[in-house]
NUZA-577675 format. One record per atom (N, C-alpha, C): residue in three letters; x, z, y. Coordinates in steps of 0.1 Angstrom, whole numbers, padded with zeros to 4 digits, always signed. Example, Ala and Ser with C-alpha at 12.3 -4.5 7.8 and 13.67 -1.06 7.14 Angstrom:
<bases>
Ala+0132+0078-0057Ala+0123+0078-0045Ala+0132+0078-0033Ser+0128+0071-0022Ser+0137+0071-0011Ser+0129+0079+0000
</bases>
This chain:
<bases>
Met+0015-0107+0155Met+0011-0097+0145Met+0019-0086+0147Asn+0009-0073+0148Asn+0020-0061+0149Asn+0028-0058+0136Leu+0041-0050+0141Leu+0048-0045+0129Leu+0041-0034+0120Lys+0044-0033+0108Lys+0039-0022+0099Lys+0052-0015+0090Val+0046-0006+0083Val+0056+0001+0079Val+0054+0000+0064Leu+0065+0004+0056Leu+0067+0010+0040Leu+0078+0017+0038Gln+0078+0031+0033Gln+0087+0036+0025Gln+0084+0037+0013Ala+0096+0033+0004Ala+0091+0037-0011Ala+0101+0041-0018Ala+0100+0048-0028Ala+0109+0051-0035Ala+0112+0040-0049Ala+0120+0032-0045Ala+0123+0020-0054Ala+0137+0019-0061Val+0137+0015-0068Val+0154+0008-0075Val+0162+0000-0063Leu+0172+0008-0062Leu+0181-0004-0050Leu+0194-0011-0057Ala+0204-0014-0056Ala+0215-0021-0062Ala+0221-0009-0069Ala+0223-0014-0082Ala+0228-0001-0094Ala+0238+0008-0090Gly+0251+0004-0078Gly+0262+0009-0079Gly+0257+0021-0066Ala+0246+0013-0058Ala+0241+0026-0048Ala+0236+0039-0052Leu+0226+0033-0062Leu+0217+0045-0070Leu+0222+0052-0082Ala+0236+0049-0086Ala+0239+0056-0099Ala+0238+0069-0096Gly+0233+0081-0106Gly+0231+0092-0107Gly+0222+0097-0100Gln+0210+0093-0088Gln+0202+0097-0083Gln+0190+0092-0087Thr+0179+0107-0082Thr+0167+0107-0087Thr+0160+0107-0072Ala+0147+0104-0074Ala+0138+0102-0063Ala+0127+0111-0064Asp+0123+0118-0051Asp+0111+0127-0052Asp+0100+0117-0042Arg+0083+0122-0045Arg+0078+0115-0037Arg+0075+0111-0023Arg+0085+0122-0017Arg+0086+0115-0004Arg+0095+0106+0002Gly+0104+0101-0006Gly+0111+0092-0003Gly+0127+0094-0002Phe+0130+0107-0008Phe+0141+0114-0004Phe+0148+0116-0018Arg+0162+0113-0017Arg+0169+0116-0031Arg+0177+0131-0031Ser+0175+0136-0040Ser+0178+0149-0040Ser+0194+0158-0040Asn+0203+0143-0042Asn+0214+0148-0040Asn+0219+0141-0027Ser+0213+0132-0019Ser+0219+0127-0009Ser+0210+0127+0001Asp+0197+0130+0004Asp+0188+0131+0012Asp+0185+0118+0017Leu+0186+0104+0009Leu+0184+0093+0016Leu+0168+0089+0011Val+0165+0087+0028Val+0152+0080+0031Val+0153+0065+0023Leu+0145+0062+0017Leu+0141+0046+0014Leu+0132+0039+0022Val+0134+0031+0029Val+0125+0020+0037Val+0124+0009+0032Ala+0114+0007+0020Ala+0109-0008+0018Ala+0101-0018+0030Ala+0105-0027+0030Ala+0100-0038+0041Ala+0098-0053+0035Thr+0086-0056+0040Thr+0081-0070+0036Thr+0084-0079+0047Val+0091-0088+0048Val+0092-0099+0060Val+0087-0108+0057Leu+0078-0118+0068Leu+0070-0130+0065Leu+0074-0137+0075Asp+0071-0153+0069Asp+0071-0162+0082Asp+0059-0164+0087Arg+0058-0176+0097Arg+0047-0178+0102Arg+0036-0185+0095Thr+0040-0188+0084Thr+0030-0194+0070Thr+0025-0179+0061Asp+0031-0171+0065Asp+0030-0158+0054Asp+0037-0156+0043His+0047-0165+0040His+0051-0167+0030His+0066-0155+0033Pro+0070-0149+0021Pro+0079-0143+0020Pro+0093-0149+0026Val+0102-0140+0034Val+0115-0146+0036Val+0123-0138+0030Arg+0131-0143+0022Arg+0146-0142+0012Arg+0158-0144+0019Gly+0165-0135+0013Gly+0179-0139+0017Gly+0184-0135+0030Leu+0178-0124+0039Leu+0184-0115+0047Leu+0194-0107+0044Thr+0201-0103+0052Thr+0213-0091+0048Thr+0213-0082+0055Arg+0219-0070+0051Arg+0219-0056+0060Arg+0220-0059+0073Ala+0227-0069+0081Ala+0231-0066+0091Ala+0219-0076+0098Asp+0211-0082+0095Asp+0198-0086+0103Asp+0188-0074+0104Phe+0190-0061+0098Phe+0181-0050+0103Phe+0187-0041+0110Arg+0178-0037+0118Arg+0184-0024+0128Arg+0174-0010+0125Leu+0172+0000+0124Leu+0165+0008+0116Leu+0168+0021+0124Phe+0154+0030+0128Phe+0157+0041+0137Phe+0147+0048+0129Asp+0152+0062+0132Asp+0147+0076+0131Asp+0141+0083+0140Asp+0128+0081+0143Asp+0125+0089+0159Asp+0132+0084+0170Lys+0134+0072+0168Lys+0142+0064+0181Lys+0156+0062+0180Val+0164+0071+0170Val+0175+0074+0172Val+0182+0062+0161Glu+0187+0055+0162Glu+0192+0040+0154Glu+0203+0049+0143Gln+0196+0047+0130Gln+0205+0049+0120Gln+0212+0043+0113Thr+0226+0046+0102Thr+0233+0034+0100Thr+0226+0033+0083Ile+0225+0022+0081Ile+0218+0017+0070Ile+0229+0019+0058Ala+0229+0028+0047Ala+0237+0030+0038Ala+0236+0023+0026Ser+0223+0020+0024Ser+0222+0011+0010Ser+0213+0003+0017Phe+0211-0012+0009Phe+0204-0022+0011Phe+0201-0029+0000Gly+0189-0035-0004Gly+0189-0047-0013Gly+0174-0052-0013Glu+0175-0064-0023Glu+0159-0069-0023Glu+0152-0066-0037Gln+0140-0065-0040Gln+0134-0059-0049Gln+0123-0067-0055Asp+0122-0067-0066Asp+0112-0068-0076Asp+0111-0062-0089Ala+0113-0046-0084Ala+0112-0035-0101Ala+0094-0035-0101Pro+0094-0030-0113Pro+0081-0027-0118Pro+0072-0017-0111Leu+0061-0021-0108Leu+0054-0010-0098Leu+0045+0002-0107Ser+0041+0009-0104Ser+0027+0018-0106Ser+0016+0013-0098Leu+0006+0006-0099Leu-0004-0003-0092Leu-0018+0003-0097Ala-0023+0010-0086Ala-0037+0018-0087Ala-0045+0005-0078Met-0060+0006-0083Met-0069+0000-0078Met-0080+0009-0076Val-0086+0008-0065Val-0096+0017-0059Val-0107+0008-0058Phe-0115+0009-0064Phe-0128-0007-0063Phe-0138+0002-0061Asp-0147-0006-0050Asp-0159+0001-0044Asp-0170-0005-0052Thr-0181+0003-0062Thr-0193-0004-0067Thr-0207+0005-0060Ser-0208+0007-0048Ser-0216+0013-0043Ser-0228+0003-0040Gly-0242+0007-0035Gly-0253-0003-0031Gly-0250-0015-0021Ser-0240-0011-0012Ser-0236-0021-0002Ser-0227-0035-0010Met-0223-0031-0022Met-0215-0042-0027Met-0223-0048-0037Leu-0234-0049-0039Leu-0241-0058-0048Leu-0239-0071-0048Asp-0240-0076-0039Asp-0236-0093-0039Asp-0222-0098-0037Lys-0214-0085-0036Lys-0201-0090-0032Lys-0192-0086-0048Leu-0198-0080-0056Leu-0191-0077-0068Leu-0186-0089-0076Pro-0191-0099-0077Pro-0186-0108-0084Pro-0172-0117-0077Ile-0173-0113-0063Ile-0160-0121-0054Ile-0151-0111-0059Met-0153-0100-0056Met-0140-0086-0056Met-0132-0087-0072Arg-0144-0088-0081Arg-0140-0088-0095Arg-0131-0103-0097Gly-0133-0112-0091Gly-0126-0124-0090Gly-0112-0121-0084Ser-0113-0117-0073Ser-0101-0112-0067Ser-0093-0100-0073Leu-0095-0093-0081Leu-0092-0082-0088Leu-0083-0088-0101Ala-0089-0099-0105Ala-0088-0106-0116Ala-0072-0115-0115Ala-0071-0119-0102Ala-0062-0128-0097Ala-0050-0120-0094Leu-0052-0109-0085Leu-0042-0096-0089Leu-0032-0095-0097Leu-0042-0091-0109Leu-0037-0083-0122Leu-0027-0099-0128Ala-0032-0111-0127Ala-0028-0122-0133Ala-0013-0121-0129Asp-0011-0122-0115Asp+0002-0121-0109Asp+0012-0109-0108Ser+0012-0099-0122Ser+0016-0086-0119Ser+0026-0091-0130Asn+0038-0078-0127Asn+0049-0080-0136Asn+0045-0077-0146Pro+0052-0079-0161Pro+0050-0075-0173Pro+0051-0061-0176Glu+0060-0055-0167Glu+0066-0040-0171Glu+0058-0031-0164Asp+0051-0036-0154Asp+0041-0029-0145Asp+0031-0021-0151Glu+0026-0010-0144Glu+0014+0001-0155Glu+0005+0000-0142Phe-0011+0006-0147Phe-0023+0005-0137Phe-0032+0012-0140Ser-0037+0016-0131Ser-0045+0026-0129Ser-0061+0022-0122Leu-0072+0026-0124Leu-0085+0023-0117Leu-0092+0036-0113Val-0094+0037-0100Val-0105+0047-0096Val-0117+0037-0089Arg-0128+0043-0098Arg-0138+0035-0090Arg-0149+0042-0084Phe-0155+0039-0075Phe-0164+0050-0067Phe-0178+0048-0061Ala-0186+0052-0063Ala-0200+0048-0055Ala-0201+0065-0049Asp-0211+0071-0054Asp-0218+0083-0048Asp-0207+0092-0047Arg-0194+0092-0062Arg-0185+0098-0063Arg-0174+0090-0069Ala-0163+0096-0066Ala-0155+0089-0071Ala-0144+0092-0087Gln-0143+0085-0097Gln-0137+0089-0108Gln-0126+0080-0113Thr-0116+0086-0122Thr-0109+0077-0127Thr-0115+0070-0143Ala-0114+0058-0136Ala-0120+0047-0149Ala-0108+0044-0160Val-0097+0043-0155Val-0086+0041-0164Val-0074+0046-0158Arg-0069+0055-0165Arg-0055+0064-0165Arg-0045+0055-0166Trp-0030+0056-0161Trp-0023+0048-0164Trp-0018+0037-0176Thr-0018+0027-0174Thr-0017+0018-0186Thr-0010+0008-0185Pro-0005+0003-0195Pro+0006-0008-0194Pro-0001-0021-0196Asn-0012-0019-0200Asn-0023-0032-0208Asn-0029-0034-0193Ala-0029-0043-0186Ala-0038-0048-0179Ala-0051-0051-0178Asp-0053-0054-0192Asp-0069-0061-0193Asp-0080-0049-0194Glu-0073-0036-0196Glu-0081-0026-0195Glu-0088-0023-0180Ile-0083-0030-0170Ile-0090-0027-0156Ile-0101-0037-0157Pro-0102-0050-0155Pro-0113-0057-0155Pro-0126-0053-0162Ser-0126-0049-0175Ser-0135-0045-0184Ser-0139-0034-0179Ala-0133-0022-0171Ala-0139-0008-0165Ala-0147-0012-0153Val-0144-0024-0146Val-0147-0025-0133Val-0163-0034-0138Phe-0161-0041-0151Phe-0177-0053-0149Phe-0188-0046-0156Ser-0184-0033-0165Ser-0192-0027-0171Ser-0201-0015-0159Arg-0198-0018-0145Arg-0205-0007-0139Arg-0214-0017-0127Pro-0225-0011-0127Pro-0234-0019-0117Pro-0233-0016-0101Ala-0237-0020-0091Ala-0236-0017-0080Ala-0249-0008-0076His-0244+0003-0071His-0256+0015-0069His-0249+0025-0059Gly-0259+0032-0051Gly-0255+0045-0045Gly-0250+0045-0032Arg-0243+0052-0024Arg-0236+0053-0013Arg-0219+0055-0018Thr-0212+0055-0008Thr-0200+0053-0006Thr-0189+0064-0004Ala-0184+0069-0012Ala-0173+0076-0011Ala-0162+0074-0012Leu-0155+0066-0002Leu-0143+0058-0002Leu-0130+0071+0001Trp-0132+0078+0008Trp-0120+0088+0013Trp-0118+0097-0002Asp-0130+0102-0005Asp-0127+0109-0023Asp-0120+0100-0031Ala-0121+0085-0031Ala-0114+0079-0040Ala-0104+0075-0038Val-0098+0072-0024Val-0087+0071-0021Val-0078+0086-0024His-0082+0098-0021His-0076+0108-0024His-0073+0109-0040Leu-0083+0105-0047Leu-0081+0106-0063Leu-0069+0097-0067Ala-0071+0083-0063Ala-0058+0075-0065Ala-0045+0083-0059Leu-0044+0087-0049Leu-0031+0092-0047Leu-0028+0103-0056Glu-0036+0112-0061Glu-0032+0125-0069Glu-0028+0116-0082Gln-0036+0103-0088Gln-0031+0100-0098Gln-0015+0094-0099Phe-0009+0093-0085Phe+0004+0086-0086Phe+0015+0100-0091Lys+0009+0112-0090Lys+0020+0122-0094Lys+0022+0123-0109Gln+0012+0114-0116Gln+0017+0113-0131Gln+0021+0098-0133Ala+0025+0092-0124Ala+0032+0076-0126Ala+0045+0077-0130His+0046+0064-0136His+0061+0062-0144His+0069+0054-0138Lys+0067+0048-0129Lys+0074+0039-0119Lys+0081+0044-0107Arg+0089+0036-0102Arg+0093+0046-0089Arg+0089+0039-0075Arg+0083+0028-0079Arg+0075+0021-0072Arg+0060+0020-0074His+0053+0025-0057His+0037+0030-0061His+0031+0020-0050Ala+0019+0014-0051Ala+0011+0006-0046Ala-0003+0010-0050Leu-0012+0008-0036Leu-0027+0008-0039Leu-0035-0001-0033Val-0040-0008-0043Val-0050-0018-0030Val-0067-0016-0034Ile-0071-0016-0020Ile-0085-0011-0023Ile-0091-0024-0021Phe-0105-0025-0029Phe-0113-0035-0029Phe-0128-0028-0023Ser-0130-0033-0014Ser-0142-0026-0005Ser-0145-0032+0005Asp-0161-0028+0013Asp-0164-0035+0025Asp-0161-0024+0038Gly-0154-0012+0032Gly-0150-0005+0043Gly-0155+0006+0049Gly-0168+0010+0045Gly-0175+0019+0051Gly-0171+0032+0041Asp-0178+0046+0045Asp-0177+0057+0038Asp-0190+0065+0042Asn-0199+0071+0036Asn-0209+0080+0040Asn-0213+0092+0031Phe-0199+0091+0022Phe-0206+0102+0011Phe-0194+0112+0006Ser-0184+0112+0014Ser-0167+0117+0013Ser-0171+0131+0015Arg-0165+0138+0006Arg-0160+0154+0011Arg-0148+0154+0019Phe-0136+0144+0014Phe-0128+0143+0023Phe-0129+0133+0035Ser-0122+0139+0045Ser-0123+0129+0062Ser-0112+0120+0059Gln-0112+0110+0070Gln-0105+0100+0069Gln-0092+0108+0076Thr-0088+0118+0086Thr-0080+0123+0089Thr-0072+0131+0077Gln-0081+0136+0069Gln-0073+0145+0058Gln-0064+0133+0052Ile-0073+0123+0046Ile-0064+0112+0043Ile-0053+0105+0050Ala-0054+0106+0061Ala-0044+0101+0066Ala-0027+0113+0065Arg-0035+0125+0064Arg-0021+0134+0062Arg-0016+0130+0050Glu-0029+0129+0039Glu-0019+0128+0025Glu-0009+0116+0027Leu-0015+0106+0035Leu-0007+0092+0029Leu+0005+0095+0038Ala+0006+0104+0047Ala+0020+0106+0056Ala+0029+0112+0045Glu+0024+0123+0038Glu+0034+0125+0026Glu+0035+0120+0012Ala+0028+0109+0012Ala+0028+0099+0000Ala+0039+0090+0000Asp+0042+0086-0011Asp+0053+0077-0010Asp+0043+0060-0016Val+0034+0058-0010Val+0024+0046-0018Val+0024+0037-0006Gln+0024+0022-0010Gln+0018+0013+0002Gln+0007+0008-0003Val-0002+0006+0008Val-0016+0003+0006Val-0016-0004+0012Tyr-0027-0015+0005Tyr-0033-0029+0007Tyr-0045-0027+0007Ala-0053-0033+0014Ala-0072-0034+0014Ala-0075-0045+0015Ile-0085-0048+0010Ile-0094-0062+0007Ile-0107-0060+0010Asp-0112-0067+0024Asp-0122-0059+0029Asp-0135-0070+0029Thr-0147-0070+0021Thr-0157-0078+0025Thr-0167-0076+0034Ser-0165-0069+0042Ser-0177-0063+0053Ser-0185-0077+0062Glu-0177-0086+0064Glu-0180-0095+0073Glu-0187-0108+0062Leu-0186-0108+0050Leu-0188-0120+0044Leu-0203-0123+0044Phe-0211-0114+0047Phe-0226-0114+0045Phe-0231-0113+0058Ala-0240-0124+0066Ala-0246-0123+0077Ala-0256-0108+0078Ile-0264-0108+0064Ile-0276-0098+0067Ile-0264-0084+0060Arg-0267-0073+0067Arg-0261-0060+0067Arg-0272-0053+0056Asn-0262-0040+0053Asn-0269-0031+0043Asn-0276-0023+0048Gln-0284-0015+0040Gln-0296-0005+0048Gln-0284+0006+0056Tyr-0275+0008+0052Tyr-0270+0021+0056Tyr-0262+0018+0069Val-0265+0026+0082Val-0261+0023+0092Val-0250+0026+0096Asp-0245+0035+0089Asp-0234+0043+0089Asp-0219+0039+0083Glu-0226+0029+0071Glu-0214+0020+0064Glu-0204+0020+0074Met-0203+0012+0086Met-0194+0007+0092Met-0189+0015+0106Pro-0182+0024+0108Pro-0179+0027+0122Pro-0171+0018+0131Val-0170+0019+0141Val-0166+0014+0152Val-0150+0012+0148Ala-0144+0020+0147Ala-0128+0016+0145Ala-0131+0011+0129Asn-0117+0006+0124Asn-0118-0001+0113Asn-0106+0008+0103Pro-0110+0017+0094Pro-0106+0026+0088Pro-0097+0022+0074Leu-0100+0009+0070Leu-0092+0000+0058Leu-0082-0006+0071Ala-0081-0008+0081Ala-0068-0018+0085Ala-0060-0005+0089Asp-0066+0005+0096Asp-0056+0016+0099Asp-0049+0023+0086Met-0054+0024+0079Met-0046+0033+0066Met-0038+0019+0063Ser-0041+0010+0059Ser-0030-0001+0055Ser-0018-0004+0067Asp-0022-0004+0080Asp-0012-0004+0089Asp-0003+0008+0088Arg-0009+0020+0082Arg-0001+0032+0084Arg+0009+0033+0073Ala+0005+0030+0062Ala+0012+0033+0049Ala+0018+0016+0043Gly+0025+0007+0055Gly+0028-0002+0052Gly+0028-0012+0041Gly+0015-0016+0041Gly+0006-0027+0036Gly+0001-0036+0044Arg-0008-0044+0037Arg-0016-0051+0045Arg-0031-0052+0047Tyr-0039-0055+0059Tyr-0053-0054+0056Tyr-0057-0070+0061Phe-0066-0071+0048Phe-0071-0084+0047Phe-0087-0086+0046Gln-0094-0094+0059Gln-0107-0095+0063Gln-0112-0109+0055Leu-0119-0106+0048Leu-0123-0119+0039Leu-0131-0131+0049Ala-0128-0139+0051Ala-0139-0149+0058Ala-0145-0158+0049Ser-0143-0157+0034Ser-0151-0166+0028Ser-0148-0162+0013Arg-0157-0167+0002Arg-0159-0166-0011Arg-0146-0172-0015Gln-0137-0180-0008Gln-0123-0184-0014Gln-0115-0178-0016Asp-0117-0174-0001Asp-0105-0163+0003Asp-0100-0153-0008Ala-0110-0148-0014Ala-0110-0138-0024Ala-0096-0140-0030Gln-0093-0151-0039Gln-0084-0149-0047Gln-0071-0152-0044Lys-0072-0159-0031Lys-0059-0167-0023Lys-0053-0150-0018Val-0057-0144-0014Val-0055-0129-0007Val-0050-0119-0015Ala-0056-0121-0030Ala-0049-0114-0040Ala-0035-0121-0043Gln-0037-0134-0045Gln-0022-0138-0047Gln-0012-0134-0039Gln-0016-0135-0026Gln-0007-0134-0017Gln-0001-0117-0015Ile-0011-0107-0016Ile-0008-0091-0024Ile+0007-0095-0032Gly+0002-0100-0043Gly+0010-0103-0053Gly+0026-0105-0046Arg+0024-0117-0039Arg+0038-0123-0035Arg+0045-0115-0028Glu+0039-0108-0020Glu+0045-0097-0010Glu+0052-0081-0020Leu+0047-0080-0029Leu+0050-0068-0040Leu+0059-0072-0044Arg+0063-0086-0045Arg+0075-0090-0054Arg+0085-0096-0046Ser+0085-0090-0034Ser+0094-0099-0021Ser+0096-0090-0010Gln+0105-0078-0015Gln+0107-0065-0005Gln+0120-0064-0002Tyr+0124-0058+0008Tyr+0137-0054+0010Tyr+0137-0037+0010Val+0149-0030+0006Val+0149-0014+0003Val+0160-0011+0012Leu+0156-0004+0020Leu+0170+0002+0032Leu+0168+0014+0029Gly+0183+0020+0027Gly+0181+0036+0028Gly+0195+0043+0039Tyr+0187+0053+0043Tyr+0197+0059+0053Tyr+0195+0076+0051Ser+0207+0081+0055Ser+0205+0098+0057Ser+0203+0101+0068Pro+0192+0109+0069Pro+0190+0115+0088Pro+0201+0127+0084Ser+0198+0129+0098Ser+0209+0141+0101Ser+0201+0155+0096Arg+0208+0165+0098Arg+0202+0179+0093Arg+0194+0185+0100Gln+0193+0181+0112Gln+0184+0181+0124Gln+0167+0175+0121Ser+0168+0165+0113Ser+0158+0161+0109Ser+0151+0165+0095Leu+0158+0173+0088Leu+0150+0183+0078Leu+0144+0193+0083Asp+0132+0190+0088Asp+0125+0201+0096Asp+0110+0203+0089Gly+0108+0197+0081Gly+0094+0197+0074Gly+0083+0189+0084Lys+0086+0182+0093Lys+0077+0175+0103Lys+0079+0159+0099Leu+0064+0154+0108Leu+0066+0141+0107Leu+0076+0136+0114His+0081+0123+0110His+0090+0114+0118His+0088+0101+0116Ala+0085+0094+0129Ala+0084+0082+0129Ala+0098+0071+0126Ile+0095+0060+0118Ile+0104+0053+0114Ile+0104+0039+0121Gln+0112+0034+0125Gln+0111+0017+0135Gln+0120+0010+0127Leu+0119-0002+0125Leu+0125-0014+0118Leu+0122-0025+0129Arg+0135-0029+0128Arg+0137-0043+0138Arg+0144-0054+0126Val+0141-0065+0125Val+0150-0078+0124Val+0156-0086+0135Gln+0167-0086+0132Gln+0176-0094+0141Gln+0178-0107+0138Arg+0172-0118+0144Arg+0174-0131+0143Arg+0180-0139+0155Pro+0189-0149+0152Pro+0197-0158+0166Pro+0187-0163+0171Glu+0188-0164+0184Glu+0181-0166+0193Glu+0173-0181+0190Gly+0162-0185+0192Gly+0152-0198+0190Gly+0149-0200+0176Ser+0152-0187+0163Ser+0148-0189+0153Ser+0134-0186+0153Pro+0128-0189+0142Pro+0114-0188+0142Pro+0108-0174+0138Arg+0098-0171+0145Arg+0097-0156+0146Arg+0090-0151+0131Leu+0092-0140+0129Leu+0090-0132+0115Leu+0082-0118+0120Ser+0074-0114+0110Ser+0068-0105+0108Ser+0070-0096+0099Val+0076-0083+0103Val+0078-0072+0095Val+0067-0062+0093Phe+0069-0054+0078Phe+0058-0046+0079Phe+0066-0032+0070Trp+0063-0021+0075Trp+0070-0010+0068Trp+0061+0000+0071Arg+0064+0013+0065Arg+0057+0025+0068Arg+0061+0030+0079Arg+0052+0035+0087Arg+0051+0041+0101Arg+0057+0052+0097Gly+0060+0062+0089Gly+0070+0076+0091Gly+0067+0079+0076Tyr+0072+0091+0078Tyr+0073+0103+0065Tyr+0074+0118+0070Arg+0072+0124+0064Arg+0071+0141+0063Arg+0086+0143+0058Ala+0096+0146+0065Ala+0111+0155+0058Ala+0105+0166+0053Pro+0114+0166+0041Pro+0114+0183+0039Pro+0121+0194+0044Leu+0121+0206+0041Leu+0122+0214+0051Leu+0135+0223+0043Phe+0144+0223+0049Phe+0156+0228+0046Phe+0159+0243+0052
</bases>
């Protein structure tokens, strides 16, 4: 399994974070601290807990960094859902609605939620609310119809995070992965994600049904949902059966509740307004079971 990335502004150990405030790029204004959140899984996809700072090595553009702060996280989230109600989802909506309900059932009581719904156009169906019950009702009221403006929906969801109230940000996409009606391109959204402090998960129903929909351009050769999730430090799930939908949602919930957050201060030369690559490694004793690590692939540094 490939290594993946997440940079997140999250609450670290109380002493390490006293008096600091985070901006949306993951830097803290008075220390230029870059925060990198990581999910570590074992061979059975269960989160690995109890690792220490010494178990990690962290690199900024291949230069090893000193890990200045470290902690395990289960802090409240601002959790945005992007839900596809286009015509290609007609037979899949009940499955995705069940997956959505399972994810919300596993949420933290202090989380907040928003919903972007899309078909021909994207719209904010629910703005930030602490009431998870508002989300399913907004989804159930919408029949499947029209074409697919996936990238517009992701753009709108990223805009919503500017008004979020929690420091940790995550986005979950429920779709069959196609786009044939957006004003924004996949490249533009990739640029926005490079500057956002948002972890992205995707639940894809595109192979659930043998009969394909009428839109021949719905499924490009490349897998855009997998690529987006990979770059933004989340995970991509291709549903193999109807029964998988709730299990996948529960897996996402577990991972969001079981993360490590590492902080480091890059050199002044790194504060150049450019995109920087982050690499993260977990060191284990020889012969230990193999682990999979997911973290954000990079960040755009502020310019000083």
